[in-house]
C-alpha positions, -999 to +999 in steps of 0.1 A: +004+002-002+013+036-011+019+060+021+001+089+021+009+122+007-017+143+024-010+173+043-006+169+080-012+199+104+019+212+114+031+231+144+029+273+154+067+274+142+081+242+126+068+221+093+066+185+093+096+173+076+093+143+052+110+119+075+086+127+102+058+129+079+062+091+066+065+079+101+031+100+112+013+086+082+024+051+086-010+040+105-045+058+107-042+055+144-008+078+145-020+100+122-057+103+141-034+109+172-012+136+157-045+155+144-056+154+178-026+174+192-029+210+196-007+233+174+015+238+204+018+201+211+028+194+174+052+222+175+069+208+206+075+173+191+085+190+157+112+212+176+124+183+196+130+163+166+145+192+144+169+201+174+189+165+170+221+170+159+232+137+146+208+118+121+210+089+144+196+110+174+169+123+151+157+087+142+154+078+176+133+110+187+110+103+155+103+067+168+100+082+204+074+106+193+056+075+174+058+056+213+045+086+229+019+093+210+006+060+212+010+060+249-014+090+250+012+118+254+006+155+242+041+166+243+078+153+244+088+138+276+121+158+291+119+187+266+119+224+278+100+240+253+104+254+218+129+288+217+116+294+182+082+306+190+077+345+188+046+346+210+060+340+242+091+350+262+116+323+268+123+313+304+152+321+322+166+286+319+156+284+283+175+316+277+205+308+294+211+274+286+195+265+251+198+301+235+230+319+251+243+284+255+257+292+289+276+268+309+261+257+343+283+276+370 
């Protein structure tokens, strides 16, 4: 059976990349779970995947996204949040660690 080429809803800032689209359309159940997320929830998963520096990490995060969706999660576990959103100011920790890349003192 051919994979679906249909458009998936994206996040507030991030679009759905092709590798993640393939995983999210692998079954009707996974697609429905993705579509039921809020735009902010989808954005958090997308940012988390896009933040991976190595392809192996990215692939693991895509797989974990599917697992977390099937477990009923609405946001990625252990993710501080998207730093690319312009509708809210980043928290102090996000600014220091994720944006400024400050070392822990």
